[in-house]
C-alpha positions in Angstrom: 7.0 17.6 -30.4 5.2 14.3 -31.1 2.3 14.2 -33.5 -1.1 12.9 -32.3 -0.5 9.5 -33.7 2.7 9.1 -31.7 1.0 10.4 -28.6 -1.7 7.8 -29.0 1.0 5.1 -29.5 2.8 6.2 -26.3 -0.4 6.2 -24.2 -1.3 2.6 -25.3 2.3 1.4 -24.8 2.6 3.0 -21.4 -0.6 1.3 -20.2 0.4 -2.1 -21.7 4.1 -2.3 -20.9 4.5 -0.2 -17.7 1.1 -0.4 -16.1 0.1 -4.0 -16.9 -3.2 -3.2 -18.6 -4.7 -5.8 -20.9 -5.5 -4.9 -24.5 -9.2 -5.2 -23.7 -8.9 -2.7 -20.9 -6.8 -0.3 -23.0 -9.4 -0.5 -25.8 -12.2 0.5 -23.5 -10.2 3.4 -22.1 -9.2 4.7 -25.5 -12.6 4.0 -27.1 -11.3 1.7 -29.9 -11.2 -1.9 -30.8 -8.8 -4.5 -29.4 -7.3 -4.9 -32.9 -6.6 -1.2 -33.1 -4.8 -1.4 -29.8 -2.7 -4.3 -31.1 -1.8 -2.3 -34.2 -0.7 0.7 -32.0 1.5 -1.5 -29.9 3.0 -3.1 -33.0 3.7 0.3 -34.5 5.3 1.4 -31.2 7.7 -1.6 -31.3 8.5 -1.2 -35.0 9.2 2.5 -34.6 11.7 1.9 -31.8 9.4 3.7 -29.2 9.3 0.4 -27.2 12.6 -1.3 -26.7 13.9 -2.7 -23.4 12.3 0.3 -21.8 9.6 2.7 -22.8 10.7 5.9 -24.6 8.5 8.9 -24.6 7.9 10.3 -28.1 8.5 13.8 -26.7 9.2 15.3 -23.3 5.5 15.0 -22.4 2.6 13.4 -24.0 -0.1 15.7 -22.5 -0.8 19.4 -22.7 -0.7 19.7 -18.9 2.7 18.1 -18.9 4.0 20.4 -21.6 2.6 23.4 -19.7 4.4 22.3 -16.5 7.7 21.8 -18.5 7.5 25.3 -19.9 6.6 26.9 -16.6 9.2 25.2 -14.4 11.9 24.1 -16.9 11.8 20.5 -15.9 11.1 17.1 -17.6 7.6 16.0 -16.9 6.4 12.4 -17.3 2.6 12.3 -17.2 1.1 9.0 -16.5 -2.3 8.4 -18.2 -4.8 7.2 -15.5 -8.5 7.1 -16.1 -10.5 9.7 -14.2 -12.5 8.1 -11.4 -9.8 5.5 -10.7 -9.1 4.8 -7.0 -6.3 6.6 -5.3 -4.5 3.3 -4.7 -4.7 2.4 -8.4 -3.5 5.9 -9.3 -0.5 5.7 -7.0 0.4 2.2 -8.4 0.4 3.5 -12.0 2.5 6.5 -11.1 4.9 4.4 -9.0 5.4 1.9 -11.9 6.5 4.7 -14.3 8.6 6.4 -11.6 10.3 3.1 -10.8 11.3 2.5 -14.5 12.6 6.1 -14.8 14.6 5.8 -11.6 16.0 2.3 -12.5 17.2 3.6 -15.8 19.0 6.5 -14.1 21.1 4.3 -11.8 24.5 3.3 -12.9 28.0 2.5 -11.5 29.8 4.7 -8.9 26.8 6.8 -8.0 25.6 8.3 -4.7 21.8 7.8 -4.7 19.6 9.7 -2.3 16.3 8.1 -1.3 13.6 9.7 0.8 10.9 7.7 2.5 7.1 7.9 2.5 4.0 6.4 1.1 4.9 7.1 -2.5 8.5 5.8 -2.3 7.2 2.6 -0.6 5.1 2.1 -3.7 7.9 2.9 -6.2 10.2 0.3 -4.6 7.7 -2.4 -5.4 8.3 -1.9 -9.2 12.0 -1.3 -9.5 13.7 -2.9 -12.5 16.8 -4.6 -10.9 20.2 -4.6 -12.4 23.7 -4.9 -10.9 25.8 -1.8 -10.4 29.4 -1.4 -9.2 30.5 1.0 -6.4 27.1 2.7 -5.9 25.7 3.7 -2.5 22.1 4.4 -1.4 21.9 7.3 1.1 18.9 8.0 3.3 18.0 11.7 2.9 16.0 12.3 6.1 15.8 10.9 9.6 12.8 8.7 10.5 12.6 8.4 14.3 9.9 10.0 16.5 8.9 9.8 20.1 7.2 6.4 19.7 9.2 4.5 17.0 12.7 4.3 15.5 11.1 4.2 12.0 13.7 1.6 11.1 11.4 -1.2 9.9 9.4 1.1 7.6 12.2 3.2 6.3 14.7 0.4 6.2 12.5 -1.6 3.9 12.4 1.3 1.4 16.1 2.0 1.5 17.1 -1.7 1.5 14.7 -2.4 -1.4 16.6 0.1 -3.6 20.0 -1.2 -2.5 19.0 -4.8 -3.1 17.7 -4.1 -6.6 20.9 -2.5 -7.7 23.6 -4.2 -5.6 24.4 -1.0 -3.7 25.8 -0.3 -0.3 23.5 1.4 2.2 24.0 4.4 4.5 21.2 5.0 6.9 20.5 8.3 8.7 19.7 7.2 12.4 18.3 10.5 13.6 14.7 11.8 14.3 12.6 13.2 11.5 12.0 16.2 13.7 14.2 17.0 16.8 12.5 18.2 19.9 14.8 21.2 20.0 16.8 23.0 17.3 19.7 23.1 19.7 19.8 19.3 19.8 19.9 19.1 16.1 22.8 21.6 16.0 24.7 19.5 18.5 24.0 16.3 16.6 25.2 17.9 13.3 28.7 18.1 14.8 28.9 14.4 15.7 31.2 12.5 13.4 28.6 9.8 12.7 26.2 12.4 11.4 28.7 14.6 9.6 29.7 11.5 7.5 26.1 11.1 6.3 25.7 14.8 5.7 28.9 14.8 3.6 27.5 12.0 1.4 24.2 13.9 1.1 26.1 16.9 -0.2 27.7 14.9 -3.0 24.6 13.0 -4.3 24.4 12.3 -8.0 20.7 11.3 -8.0 17.8 11.6 -5.6 14.2 10.4 -5.6 11.5 11.8 -3.3 7.8 12.1 -3.0 5.6 15.0 -1.9 3.9 14.9 1.5 0.3 16.2 1.8 -1.4 17.2 5.0 -4.7 15.7 4.0 -6.1 13.2 1.5 -7.3 9.7 1.0 -3.8 8.3 1.2 -2.4 10.5 4.0 1.4 11.0 3.9 3.3 8.9 6.4 4.8 11.8 8.3 1.3 13.2 9.1 -0.3 9.9 9.8 2.3 8.2 12.1 2.9 10.5 15.0 5.7 12.6 13.8 4.0 15.9 14.8 2.3 16.5 18.1 -0.7 18.9 18.7 1.5 21.9 19.1 3.5 21.1 16.0 0.3 20.6 14.0 -1.0 24.0 15.1 2.2 25.6 14.1 1.9 23.9 10.7 -1.5 25.5 10.3 -0.4 28.9 11.5 2.5 28.9 9.1 0.3 28.1 6.1 2.2 24.9 5.4 0.8 22.8 2.6 3.1 19.8 2.7 6.7 18.7 2.7 9.6 17.2 0.7 12.0 15.0 2.6 10.2 16.2 5.8 11.1 19.8 5.2 7.9 21.8 5.3 6.7 24.0 2.5 4.2 26.8 1.7 2.4 26.9 -1.6 4.7 29.7 -2.8 7.7 27.4 -2.3 9.1 29.2 0.8 10.4 27.1 3.7 13.4 28.8 5.4 11.4 30.9 7.9 9.1 28.0 9.1 10.2 27.4 12.7 9.7 23.6 12.5 12.3 23.3 9.8 15.0 24.3 12.2 14.3 21.0 13.9 13.8 19.0 10.7 16.5 16.5 9.6 15.7 16.3 5.9 17.8 17.5 3.1 16.6 21.1 2.3 15.4 22.5 -1.0 18.7 24.5 -1.2 20.7 21.3 -0.9 18.4 19.5 -3.3 19.0 22.1 -6.0 22.8 21.2 -6.1 22.0 17.5 -7.1 22.3 16.9 -10.8 19.3 14.6 -11.2 16.2 15.0 -8.9 13.1 12.8 -9.5 10.0 14.0 -7.8 7.0 11.6 -7.7 3.4 12.7 -7.0 0.0 11.0 -7.3 -3.5 12.2 -6.4 -5.2 15.6 -6.3 -4.4 15.9 -2.6 -0.7 16.2 -3.6 -1.4 19.0 -6.1 -1.0 21.9 -3.7 2.2 20.7 -2.0 3.5 19.7 -5.5 3.0 23.3 -6.6 5.1 24.4 -3.6 7.8 21.9 -4.5 7.9 23.1 -8.1 8.1 26.7 -7.0 11.0 25.8 -4.7 12.8 24.4 -7.8 13.6 21.1 -6.2 13.0 18.8 -9.2 14.6 18.1 -12.6 12.1 15.4 -13.4 8.5 15.0 -12.3 6.4 11.8 -12.6 2.7 12.7 -12.0 -0.7 11.5 -13.1 -2.7 13.5 -15.6 -5.4 14.7 -13.1 -2.9 15.9 -10.6 -0.9 17.8 -13.3 -4.1 19.5 -14.4 -5.0 20.4 -10.9 -1.6 22.0 -10.3 -2.2 24.2 -13.3 -5.6 25.2 -12.0 -4.2 26.1 -8.7 -1.8 28.6 -10.4 
């Protein structure tokens, strides 16, 4: 476990190198002089903490992060964001850190699963490009609904990842939620679909966000016409708190007996648990309750989250 000096170095380096803060801004947030921040950054470089990428001095630099690691057996990357920051700024800071972590994890000959949503749209803006050989990006959940194909929005996310790493792309051209479970069952026998399902079953790495029903930055699936009034009422009746890959979850992590999930096209928590590396990204207190459900469903090996949201998850427990 890192000592307090190392933790302070990491916090300053994270704000400076990953989040683009100026030394003056960091000094105000940490309550120290600009010269002290400069010395922290210099020490971070000399010690090897800062190289091409930012290395955490331990598995988590915050008590909330360490508590989540112990409770759920995952790697937690807590992003220091000042309390009172806007939700947009909070999301940007978390997305920057997640993008670096995700970029580092990508190498040659990988099958990479990518979900879509507000959080992943932000992550794609901060990827660190590098060329790979023989890798493929696979869409993990359908995106169409009764009013749109979803292709422009989702395509930009999937293609953004592929372009950053020179990967091939496999889209999943099905609805996010089918009108009828029987239609999904029939589609799941089509060769075009079974090809994508086969790739999803062999993923090496996946990145996904957590959808929240409410909040300042409402999740795309709940803000863009994917659920009608009857569906929304069913979500309420089933005590759903959010989703991962458009598979609905309760706060206890249960999902299999929620009727809407029989019509959902997303990769399920059971399938997610077979993937070796699973990066979950969450930002903002509105995501705390669905994040708790996701953690209880054991869908993540890595979590990137802001400090306030990490603390809120613990409070909810």
